[in-house]
N, C-alpha and C positions, 0 to 999 in steps of 0.2 A: 505493501499499500505506499509505504514512504518512498517517494520519488526525489527527495532533496527538497521538497517544495514546503514554504511554510504553511502551517495550517490557518486557518482565518482568524483565530484566536491570537497567532504570534503576531501574523500581518497586522491585526488591530493594535495590539499591543506595541510593535514597533510604530507604528503610526502616530498612536498617542504620546508615545516617547518623543518623537521628533518633533509633533507640534509642541509639546511640553516644551523640551529643550529651546524652541524657536521664542515661545510665550517669556521664557525666563530670559532670554537675550535681547530680548526688546525691552524688557523691564528694567535689565542690567544697565542699558546703555541710554535709555530715558527715552526712546524714540514713541 
């Protein structure tokens, strides 16, 4: 079953993490 693709949950977690990091960067820069 595992073909090396991330699961839906993993994709969501990665996307959320990236969005959170971007939001943190914006807050840090005060943009």
